[in-house]
Backbone as JSON, one array per atom type, in Angstrom:
{
  "sequence": "XXXXXXXXXXXXXXXXXXXXXXXXXXXXXXXXXXXXXXXXXXXXXXXXXXXXXXXXXXXXXXXXXXXXXXXXXXXXXXXXXXXXXXXXXXXXXXXXXXXXXXXXXXXXXXXXXXXXXX",
  "N": [[0.97, -1.54, 0.02], [2.0, 1.04, 1.21], [4.38, 1.35, -1.01], [2.31, 1.43, -3.1], [1.34, 4.56, -2.9], [3.64, 6.14, -2.78], [4.49, 5.75, -5.36], [2.44, 7.05, -6.76], [2.59, 9.13, -6.16], [5.24, 10.06, -6.94], [4.8, 9.81, -9.72], [2.98, 11.74, -10.09], [4.42, 14.2, -9.31], [6.7, 14.16, -11.39], [4.95, 14.55, -13.64], [4.33, 17.29, -12.65], [6.78, 18.64, -12.82], [7.22, 18.04, -15.89], [5.4, 19.17, -16.82], [5.58, 22.24, -16.61], [8.02, 22.8, -16.22], [9.63, 21.69, -18.02], [8.52, 20.87, -20.83], [7.79, 21.74, -24.16], [5.99, 23.75, -26.16], [4.62, 24.12, -29.55], [5.73, 26.22, -31.88], [4.42, 29.5, -33.31], [4.55, 31.3, -36.16], [4.18, 34.5, -37.05], [2.96, 35.88, -39.28], [1.01, 37.37, -39.93], [0.16, 41.09, -38.76], [-1.28, 40.14, -36.58], [-1.38, 38.25, -33.57], [-3.36, 36.16, -32.38], [-4.11, 35.08, -29.15], [-5.53, 33.11, -27.28], [-6.22, 32.58, -23.74], [-6.24, 30.16, -21.32], [-7.19, 27.32, -19.3], [-5.05, 27.22, -17.97], [-2.86, 27.76, -19.57], [-1.31, 29.83, -22.37], [-2.32, 30.07, -25.49], [-1.44, 30.53, -28.44], [1.48, 29.49, -27.25], [4.44, 29.7, -27.76], [5.73, 32.8, -30.31], [6.94, 33.65, -32.62], [8.33, 36.47, -34.62], [9.52, 38.17, -37.81], [11.96, 40.84, -37.33], [11.48, 44.49, -36.77], [9.19, 44.02, -37.86], [5.55, 44.7, -37.67], [3.56, 44.04, -34.95], [0.96, 43.25, -33.32], [-0.4, 41.31, -30.35], [-3.38, 39.7, -29.45], [-5.09, 39.08, -26.79], [-7.08, 36.65, -24.85], [-9.09, 35.78, -22.57], [-10.32, 33.09, -21.2], [-10.02, 31.94, -18.87], [-11.17, 31.94, -15.51], [-9.51, 31.79, -13.68], [-7.5, 34.0, -10.72], [-4.99, 34.02, -11.21], [-4.77, 34.35, -13.87], [-5.13, 37.31, -14.7], [-3.9, 39.24, -15.44], [-0.98, 39.96, -18.05], [2.4, 39.79, -18.58], [5.29, 41.37, -19.84], [8.11, 41.19, -19.03], [10.77, 41.93, -19.63], [10.47, 44.02, -21.63], [9.08, 46.12, -20.28], [6.07, 45.79, -20.44], [2.81, 45.42, -19.07], [-0.37, 44.59, -18.71], [-3.62, 44.27, -18.07], [-6.02, 41.26, -18.03], [-9.44, 41.22, -18.91], [-12.29, 39.0, -18.43], [-13.43, 37.31, -21.17], [-13.06, 39.36, -22.95], [-11.52, 40.74, -25.28], [-7.87, 42.17, -25.34], [-5.58, 43.77, -26.84], [-2.33, 44.18, -27.61], [0.24, 46.03, -28.28], [3.68, 45.32, -29.51], [6.65, 46.44, -29.7], [9.27, 45.72, -31.84], [11.91, 46.09, -32.99], [14.11, 45.55, -31.36], [15.75, 42.34, -31.3], [15.75, 39.14, -30.48], [14.84, 36.79, -27.04], [11.59, 36.95, -25.28], [10.27, 37.09, -22.39], [6.7, 36.0, -21.88], [4.03, 36.39, -18.98], [1.88, 35.65, -16.69], [1.12, 36.75, -13.08], [1.97, 35.86, -11.7], [3.94, 33.99, -12.58], [2.92, 31.76, -13.6], [1.71, 30.78, -15.95], [2.98, 31.0, -18.55], [4.79, 32.1, -21.48], [6.62, 32.6, -24.77], [8.38, 34.95, -26.95], [9.62, 35.35, -29.94], [11.84, 37.36, -31.73], [13.53, 37.95, -34.28]],
  "CA": [[0.1, 0.32, -0.3], [2.8, 2.63, 1.52], [4.82, 1.66, -2.42], [1.72, 2.29, -4.27], [1.22, 5.64, -2.53], [4.71, 6.75, -2.84], [4.95, 5.57, -7.23], [1.73, 7.73, -7.4], [3.12, 10.62, -5.49], [6.46, 10.28, -7.63], [4.55, 9.88, -11.15], [2.3, 13.04, -9.71], [6.04, 15.2, -9.01], [7.29, 14.05, -12.33], [4.19, 15.65, -14.39], [4.43, 18.85, -12.61], [8.13, 18.87, -13.65], [7.64, 18.09, -17.1], [4.14, 20.51, -17.17], [5.8, 23.66, -15.76], [9.28, 23.31, -17.0], [10.13, 20.65, -19.68], [7.37, 20.71, -21.97], [7.91, 22.84, -24.96], [4.73, 23.96, -26.86], [4.88, 24.22, -30.73], [6.32, 28.12, -32.15], [3.37, 30.05, -34.36], [5.14, 32.09, -36.94], [3.65, 35.3, -36.9], [2.46, 36.1, -41.07], [0.04, 38.39, -40.04], [0.39, 41.36, -37.53], [-2.01, 40.05, -35.56], [-1.38, 37.05, -33.41], [-4.77, 35.89, -31.52], [-3.3, 34.01, -27.86], [-5.85, 32.32, -26.27], [-5.55, 32.35, -21.94], [-7.35, 29.11, -20.53], [-6.97, 26.3, -18.56], [-3.4, 27.28, -17.7], [-1.93, 27.58, -20.66], [-1.43, 30.64, -23.32], [-1.82, 28.93, -26.78], [-0.15, 29.63, -29.05], [2.53, 29.8, -26.31], [5.68, 30.48, -28.88], [5.58, 33.09, -31.34], [8.42, 34.13, -33.9], [8.19, 37.51, -35.8], [10.95, 39.36, -37.94], [12.31, 41.78, -36.46], [10.93, 45.49, -37.48], [7.41, 43.75, -38.67], [4.85, 45.22, -36.91], [2.89, 43.12, -33.93], [0.34, 43.46, -32.18], [-0.78, 40.16, -29.98], [-4.55, 40.2, -28.59], [-4.88, 38.13, -25.5], [-8.56, 36.64, -25.12], [-8.96, 35.51, -21.7], [-11.23, 32.23, -20.78], [-10.14, 31.1, -17.64], [-11.49, 32.94, -14.55], [-8.32, 32.32, -12.33], [-6.81, 35.2, -10.69], [-4.02, 34.05, -11.71], [-4.51, 34.76, -15.55], [-5.67, 38.45, -14.79], [-2.41, 39.84, -16.18], [0.03, 39.51, -18.85], [3.44, 40.63, -17.68], [6.28, 40.65, -20.74], [9.28, 41.85, -18.28], [11.9, 42.45, -20.67], [9.77, 44.7, -22.45], [8.25, 46.57, -19.7], [4.62, 46.1, -21.0], [1.89, 44.88, -18.38], [-2.0, 44.63, -19.02], [-4.75, 43.39, -17.18], [-6.71, 40.63, -18.92], [-10.33, 40.7, -18.44], [-12.63, 37.48, -19.05], [-14.09, 37.32, -22.33], [-12.91, 40.61, -23.35], [-9.74, 40.85, -25.87], [-6.8, 42.67, -24.94], [-4.66, 44.11, -27.84], [-1.11, 44.61, -27.17], [1.1, 46.66, -29.54], [4.76, 44.88, -29.14], [8.29, 46.51, -30.33], [9.96, 44.67, -32.61], [12.95, 47.02, -32.77], [14.8, 44.25, -30.77], [16.52, 40.91, -31.52], [15.81, 38.29, -28.82], [13.67, 35.92, -26.87], [11.4, 37.42, -24.36], [9.37, 35.35, -21.8], [5.7, 36.8, -20.93], [4.01, 35.26, -17.75], [1.2, 35.79, -15.37], [1.43, 37.91, -12.4], [2.93, 34.73, -10.25], [4.61, 33.42, -13.55], [2.64, 30.21, -13.8], [1.34, 31.04, -17.2], [4.63, 31.06, -19.06], [4.92, 32.09, -23.21], [7.79, 33.26, -25.29], [8.23, 35.68, -27.75], [11.48, 35.05, -30.61], [12.39, 38.26, -32.8], [14.4, 37.66, -35.29]],
  "C": [[1.14, 1.15, -0.24], [3.16, 2.67, -0.48], [3.43, 2.0, -3.11], [1.57, 3.84, -3.9], [2.42, 6.9, -3.22], [4.83, 6.83, -4.38], [3.75, 6.37, -7.45], [2.01, 8.68, -6.86], [4.16, 10.86, -6.61], [6.06, 10.62, -9.51], [3.72, 11.51, -10.82], [3.39, 14.47, -9.68], [6.79, 15.44, -10.37], [6.74, 14.8, -13.68], [4.29, 16.63, -13.9], [5.97, 19.58, -13.24], [7.91, 19.18, -14.59], [6.63, 19.43, -17.72], [4.71, 21.71, -17.28], [7.06, 23.73, -16.42], [10.14, 22.52, -18.5], [9.67, 20.54, -21.08], [7.64, 22.03, -23.19], [6.76, 23.14, -26.26], [5.09, 24.68, -28.72], [4.99, 25.72, -31.07], [5.15, 27.91, -33.18], [4.41, 30.81, -34.93], [4.22, 33.02, -37.17], [3.9, 36.21, -38.21], [1.8, 37.6, -40.94], [0.38, 39.71, -38.79], [-0.38, 41.14, -36.59], [-1.72, 38.83, -35.63], [-2.76, 37.12, -32.23], [-4.25, 34.75, -30.17], [-5.07, 33.6, -26.79], [-5.61, 31.91, -24.56], [-6.95, 31.4, -21.58], [-6.82, 27.95, -20.24], [-5.51, 26.07, -18.36], [-2.3, 27.41, -18.32], [-2.19, 29.19, -21.44], [-1.43, 29.66, -24.7], [-2.77, 30.67, -27.84], [0.73, 30.26, -27.93], [4.08, 30.39, -27.09], [5.38, 31.09, -29.97], [6.73, 33.67, -31.71], [7.92, 35.45, -34.61], [9.82, 37.85, -36.26], [11.01, 40.78, -37.38], [12.45, 43.0, -37.44], [9.86, 45.42, -37.89], [6.52, 44.21, -36.86], [4.1, 44.46, -36.32], [1.91, 43.63, -32.97], [-0.72, 41.98, -31.64], [-2.53, 40.39, -28.92], [-4.71, 39.15, -27.82], [-6.15, 38.13, -25.76], [-8.47, 35.92, -23.54], [-10.08, 34.58, -21.09], [-11.19, 32.04, -19.48], [-9.95, 32.31, -16.59], [-10.45, 33.2, -13.56], [-7.58, 33.33, -12.21], [-5.42, 35.6, -11.03], [-3.57, 34.69, -13.1], [-5.11, 36.07, -15.4], [-4.53, 39.44, -15.44], [-1.98, 39.39, -16.77], [1.53, 40.29, -18.69], [4.7, 39.82, -19.15], [7.7, 41.93, -19.57], [10.29, 42.82, -18.52], [11.52, 43.41, -21.02], [8.93, 45.73, -22.04], [6.48, 47.0, -19.94], [4.45, 45.0, -19.34], [0.72, 45.09, -18.23], [-2.13, 43.46, -18.35], [-5.61, 42.82, -18.36], [-8.25, 40.26, -18.36], [-11.18, 39.83, -19.07], [-13.31, 37.96, -19.94], [-14.08, 38.53, -23.14], [-10.84, 40.83, -23.94], [-9.04, 42.25, -25.71], [-5.8, 43.24, -26.03], [-3.71, 45.04, -27.12], [-0.27, 45.03, -28.25], [3.05, 46.18, -28.96], [5.69, 45.49, -29.99], [8.51, 45.48, -30.8], [11.37, 45.18, -33.19], [14.81, 45.99, -32.43], [15.23, 42.83, -30.78], [15.97, 39.63, -30.26], [14.86, 37.48, -28.59], [13.26, 36.73, -25.47], [9.9, 36.8, -24.29], [7.99, 36.7, -21.55], [4.82, 35.52, -20.26], [2.42, 36.13, -17.11], [1.89, 36.83, -13.95], [2.75, 36.92, -12.04], [3.47, 33.84, -11.1], [4.61, 31.85, -13.68], [2.39, 29.79, -15.27], [2.7, 31.3, -17.77], [4.27, 30.75, -21.07], [6.27, 32.86, -23.62], [7.54, 33.91, -26.68], [9.27, 36.02, -28.66], [11.25, 36.67, -31.4], [13.31, 37.74, -33.6], [15.02, 37.97, -36.19]]
}
């Protein structure tokens, strides 16, 4: 009985490690100047966006998740922070003048995404 409980505990720990630190979502290449991002079930979808340098880019976040963690999206390195009301699209214009990879998260850093400017 104790061995079963320990195995289940290790499986749950392994899943949490994979979910938050090891899983890598597919990359969406921004061909239009607008990318729609759905905030739902603890994730951003798409969570990885790639865009060419100096291309106009607007990210349109639509929050479906009522969790307080999803209330805000933060781009620390770009000094951008916006509130995300439930079921109301929020448009954020992103400067693309600097190459690099920029993480975006919720205020508690549980929801994660990245923007790569090439």
